[in-house]
KOLVEX-188400 format. One line per field, with one value per residue (C-alpha): residue number from 1; chain; z, x, y. Coordinates in steps of 0.001 Angstrom, whole numbers, plus 500000, padded with zeros to 6 digits. Each point is the difference from the previous one (the first is absolute). Layout:
REM KOLVEX-188400
resi	c(NUM|...)
chain	c(A|...)
zz	c(Z|...)
xx	c(X|...)
yy	c(Y|...)
//
This chain:
REM KOLVEX-188400
resi	c(1|2|3|4|5|6|7|8|9|10|11|12|13|14|15|16|17|18|19|20|21|22|23|24|25|26|27|28|29|30|31|32|33|34|35|36|37|38|39|40|41|42|43|44|45|46|47|48|49|50|51|52|53|54|55|56|57|58|59|60|61|62|63|64|65|66|67|68|69|70|71|72|73|74|75|76|77|78|79|80|81|82|83|84|85|86|87|88|89|90|91|92|93|94|95|96|97|98|99|100|101|102|103|104|105|106|107|108|109|110|111|112|113|114|115|116|117|118|119|120|121|122|123|124|125|126|127|128|129|130|131|132|133|134|135|136|137|138|139|140|141|142|143|144|145|146|147|148|149|150|151|152|153|154|155|156|157|158|159|160|161|162|163|164|165|166|167|168|169|170|171|172|173|174|175|176|177|178|179|180|181|182|183|184|185|186|187|188|189|190|191|192|193|194|195|196|197|198|199|200|201|202|203|204|205|206|207|208|209|210|211|212|213|214|215|216|217|218|219|220|221|222|223|224|225|226|227|228|229|230|231|232|233|234|235|236|237|238|239|240|241|242|243|244|245|246|247|248|249|250|251|252|253|254|255|256|257|258|259|260|261|262|263|264|265|266|267|268|269|270|271|272|273|274|275|276|277|278|279|280|281|282|283|284|285|286|287|288|289|290|291|292|293|294|295|296|297|298|299)
chain	c(A|A|A|A|A|A|A|A|A|A|A|A|A|A|A|A|A|A|A|A|A|A|A|A|A|A|A|A|A|A|A|A|A|A|A|A|A|A|A|A|A|A|A|A|A|A|A|A|A|A|A|A|A|A|A|A|A|A|A|A|A|A|A|A|A|A|A|A|A|A|A|A|A|A|A|A|A|A|A|A|A|A|A|A|A|A|A|A|A|A|A|A|A|A|A|A|A|A|A|A|A|A|A|A|A|A|A|A|A|A|A|A|A|A|A|A|A|A|A|A|A|A|A|A|A|A|A|A|A|A|A|A|A|A|A|A|A|A|A|A|A|A|A|A|A|A|A|A|A|A|A|A|A|A|A|A|A|A|A|A|A|A|A|A|A|A|A|A|A|A|A|A|A|A|A|A|A|A|A|A|A|A|A|A|A|A|A|A|A|A|A|A|A|A|A|A|A|A|A|A|A|A|A|A|A|A|A|A|A|A|A|A|A|A|A|A|A|A|A|A|A|A|A|A|A|A|A|A|A|A|A|A|A|A|A|A|A|A|A|A|A|A|A|A|A|A|A|A|A|A|A|A|A|A|A|A|A|A|A|A|A|A|A|A|A|A|A|A|A|A|A|A|A|A|A|A|A|A|A|A|A|A|A|A|A|A|A|A|A|A|A|A|A|A|A|A|A|A|A)
zz	c(723408|496320|497607|498403|503435|500618|500147|497366|501552|499003|501295|499477|499668|499556|498634|501896|497822|498374|497926|496487|500266|496993|499611|499023|497633|501802|503442|502101|501685|498654|499558|499474|496586|499374|498850|503218|501269|503242|501628|501408|502562|500302|497913|501718|503439|498941|498191|502914|502349|497477|499501|503744|500402|497504|501527|503509|498887|498357|502790|498158|500623|497842|499291|499583|498118|501006|497856|502852|498611|499618|503456|501491|498138|501019|503614|499941|498108|501296|503291|501177|496807|500277|503710|499217|497305|502151|502929|497958|501141|496550|498033|499096|499065|497355|498110|496432|499666|501379|497123|497577|498477|496564|501344|496565|498310|497170|499712|502067|498234|503415|501138|503706|501238|503078|502491|498966|500077|503522|501180|498517|501526|503373|500069|498711|502621|502736|499039|499594|503335|501700|498614|499478|500932|499150|496344|499505|496238|497025|496618|497578|498147|496437|501018|498913|501981|499672|501389|502164|501462|500647|501942|501926|501076|501127|501975|501580|501307|497922|500234|496389|496762|497982|496811|497208|497565|498554|498113|502118|498818|500802|500576|502327|501705|501766|502866|501689|498655|500756|498025|499104|503114|498473|502810|502772|501782|498343|498055|500595|499801|496995|499978|496326|498423|497472|496325|498017|497156|500325|498133|496890|500059|501228|502495|503600|503264|503664|499834|499863|497577|497354|502575|501300|496486|498986|497445|501802|502100|503454|498570|498003|503214|501702|497062|500128|503672|499344|497213|502016|503088|497970|498398|502940|503400|502752|497787|500596|497804|500902|499163|499806|499884|500372|502405|497744|497302|501948|499429|496760|496779|498898|498337|503236|498850|502384|499491|498396|502725|502751|503134|500637|496668|500586|503412|498474|497423|502600|502299|497140|499230|503605|500920|496779|500604|503609|498911|497713|502857|501509|499630|502908|500152|501559|500190|497886|503064|501581|496881|499898|503633|499304|496859|501528|502964|497916|497644|498027|499062|499580|496519)
xx	c(884624|499278|502530|500674|500831|502846|503427|502570|503088|503598|503105|503492|502342|503768|502036|503277|502575|503434|500773|498485|500104|499741|499811|503152|500036|501023|499487|496847|500825|499982|502995|500507|501086|503712|501020|501775|497225|499584|496737|500492|497798|501403|497258|497380|501058|500025|496702|498347|500959|498664|496725|499444|500526|497204|497672|500511|499520|496686|498960|498941|500683|502268|500637|503669|500768|503579|502365|501803|503527|499449|498472|503040|502374|498059|499860|503804|500503|497091|498944|498149|497923|498941|499246|497865|498059|499572|498628|497682|496432|498540|502301|499135|502733|500002|502538|501292|502104|503412|502213|497339|499567|498563|497767|498529|503423|498702|503210|502445|499233|499882|496411|499952|498394|497852|502719|502266|497078|499056|503584|500108|496673|501051|503322|498532|497268|502554|502151|497106|498569|503364|500797|496566|496870|498261|499061|496258|500067|502206|500723|501913|502945|499117|496341|500217|498096|500449|497916|502973|500229|496245|500157|503146|498506|496735|501836|502237|496915|500111|496855|499991|501931|500272|501627|497481|499139|496488|497795|497052|496469|496906|502002|502418|498791|503341|498995|501837|499533|501339|502841|499812|500611|502593|499366|500680|496772|497452|502519|501858|498269|501166|500141|500694|501784|498107|500751|497802|499916|500257|497791|502215|499887|503569|500658|500451|500442|500210|503802|501733|502791|498957|499523|503568|501401|498237|497777|496713|498880|498425|496609|499823|500010|497558|497622|500412|499006|497069|498650|500339|498454|496934|499708|500956|499093|501298|502828|503750|502566|503591|502458|503338|503596|503580|502005|503065|497898|500045|503765|500884|498249|499175|503443|501753|500870|499335|496569|499796|498913|501229|498185|498213|498176|499086|498608|498055|498442|499111|498515|497915|498496|499189|498593|498018|498431|499196|498262|497593|497539|498620|503455|501569|503657|500567|502575|499372|499357|497772|497855|499732|498891|497271|498767|499794|498063|497614|497659|499408|503678|500894|500038)
yy	c(184076|500673|498454|503414|501419|497558|501599|499205|498484|500702|498210|501347|497022|499818|497098|500445|498258|500507|503079|499863|496213|497723|496201|498141|497048|496843|501537|499957|503318|503566|502311|503727|501354|500245|496553|499028|497706|501964|501103|503507|501768|503548|501605|497845|501238|503642|499644|498230|502845|502523|498110|499627|503739|500706|497411|501335|503602|499144|497646|496849|496290|497874|496308|499074|496781|499165|497984|498269|500389|503743|500301|498272|502346|503105|498849|499861|503270|502113|498465|503112|500139|496362|500329|503046|498165|496886|501993|502216|499490|500726|497702|496426|497551|497301|497886|500306|496885|499156|501207|501287|496557|499395|497207|499229|499974|502182|502017|497965|496735|498332|499432|499192|496794|499567|499021|502871|502413|498893|500511|503501|500995|498610|501863|503272|499798|499366|503001|502441|498822|500481|503458|501591|498020|496756|500561|500352|499605|499221|501506|497817|501533|501043|499502|496358|497396|496233|497118|498985|503499|500204|496751|500960|503342|498419|497324|502663|501801|503162|502090|501145|500313|503227|498756|499516|502799|500327|502411|501179|499367|497980|496831|501769|503206|500576|497667|497094|496483|496538|498465|496287|497930|497615|497559|502544|500925|502271|502073|503236|503372|502020|503800|500512|502937|502089|500491|502376|502554|503742|502456|499705|496201|499518|497218|501125|498118|500895|499685|503385|499032|502498|502760|499829|499558|503232|498278|500736|502978|499523|500944|496771|497943|502330|499620|496217|500000|502355|497774|496807|501602|500908|496570|497761|501473|497758|498759|500266|501724|499175|502774|498236|501183|498838|502195|499970|501638|503267|500058|498185|499052|496485|499871|500989|503543|502914|501504|503420|502396|497721|498906|503344|499809|496345|500924|502877|497675|497382|502611|501414|496581|499116|503420|500189|496591|500837|503206|498137|499541|496788|498432|498133|498970|496564|497239|496928|497862|502634|500078|496215|499903|502535|498297|496548|501408|502072|498153|503203|500097|496327|498514)
//
């Protein structure tokens, strides 16, 4: 197969975590805005149902990175929704921490050591396995990786990590690569998130924050995918969202236009990307399996 005939791969991923969560100084876990120190999940549950509706209507796979505390709360509050997601044949399940920990301590001021990190990974893995499926991959909260977390994930048998953010180019053509081993085998596979520049030079990533906040139109993300598909055939673009962001803003306020407008924007991005041609939607783990089995795709 000619390199320029390779499909361009796109994975829709969702970080399922507390509503508009923010780090708290002196606490390892995240809380929702409001000043009461509570992590809420109402908007997350509503947004997850809305996102799944769009995904099922379009007919594409999805990778769900569950924050275990949120998954437990949703399983209690919306058991049918979680059972539906867990049983979905086109959904892959991963972990997103136990309580959205700031593993590096950048904002909390409490960097987590190896033993504490191992305990968190173990418990998060247990809960996600119990309520959804054995997690295939991991995305660290705040997209912050630490050496302790890399080692803990490798030792726990995770297939990949999807935390790091990089700019695509010759040194990284949107393909998987190995993280440093840190004494645990040959190192974890990394499926990095993309950061780039749009046609005006503004920074843009695969996360849909600006879309739901009304600061970018769907076309910006479609153009990003079109540019990357031309430059990096065989690569993977992860389009990432937080379910709560279909309901509330990053400050926790209700979104202007409500859930229907958020769904419309999400649908426009996904349908527009799919219509580019030679684009294939995959799960993160499905892409990794294909790349590591195909020498034309592997980095």
